[in-house]
N, C-alpha and C positions, 0 to 999 in steps of 0.2 A: 471525546471528540473536542477539538479546539475551535473556537470561533462560533459565530452565529450561522445557523443553517436556514436558508430560505428557499432553496430549490432542490428538486430531485430529478435525476435523469436515469433512464434505463440505458445501460451501456452495451450489453451483449448477452447472448444466451448463457446461462450458468454452465451448461454442458461443454462450452467452448474453453473453459479453464480447468484443467484437471487438478486434482489434489496435489499439493506440493509445488505448484507452479505460480509464476508471477506474470502479470501483463500490464503494460503501460497504456493509459488512456488519457485523452485530453478533454477536459471539461469545457462547456460553452464559455466560461469566463477566462479560458486560456490556461488554467492550472493543469499541469501534467501530474497525474497521480499513478501510483503503483497499486494494482489490485492483486490480492493474495488469496489463494484457496488453501486454508489450513484445516485439514480433516473435514472438508465439506462445508465449512463456514467461511464466508468471505469478509475480508478486511481491506481497507484502503488507507494509504498514507501519501504524503507528497512523494514524488518519484525521486527527487534529488536528495542525496545524502546530505545531512546537515553539517558534516565535517568537510566535505569536498564537493566536487561537481559531478560525481558519478551518478548514473542512472541506476537506481536499485532494481528496476524491472529488467533492464538490459544487462547489467553487470553484477547484480546481487545473486546470492544463493540463499534459498529458503530452506531452513532446517527446523522443522516443527513450527513454532510460532515466532522464530527469530530469523531476520534477514541479515546476512553478512555482506557488507560492502567490500567489493574485491580490491578497492584502491588501498585501504589501510587496515582491512580486516576488522573494523569495528562492527558492532551488531546493534540491532534495534528489535524490540518486541513489537511486532506488527499489530498486536491487539490493543496496545496502549500508546505506541509511538515512543516509549521510553528507551533511552540508550542503554545498552548492556556493556559490552566490552569497549575499553578505550581504543582509539582516541576519541570516539564519539561521546559528546557530553550534552548536546542540545537535542531535545526531543523532536521527533518528526511531527508535522501537522497531520492529524488523522481526520478521516471522513467516515460518517456512518454508512455502512454498506448493508444491503439486504437482498433477498431474492424474492421477486414478485412476478407472478405469472411466468415463472421459469427464466426470468432475466435478472442479471445482476444490476441493482440500482444503487446509486450513490447520492447522498445529500451533500450539498455544497453551499 
């Protein structure tokens, strides 16, 4: 996770995001994030691709732990934010995600 974490928010029931799916959420500070369900474990990154202006939640494809941006077909590891395939070179900002009382929570 990048940056200092000072707040936590419950976003939605964990059952609302099936395995292999992505969902966009807006945090109280205005950051738009993408939340991923990878084999029952939740991860969160910035929603905007670091290479272009594509929304990863709206336009990305999740394959295992990698999200592919549909604009230029670069990939990111959603568990770390690290870029995979070019042209993406800048890591995504990540957020710690957890499930508490059946809800997906994110620290920001």
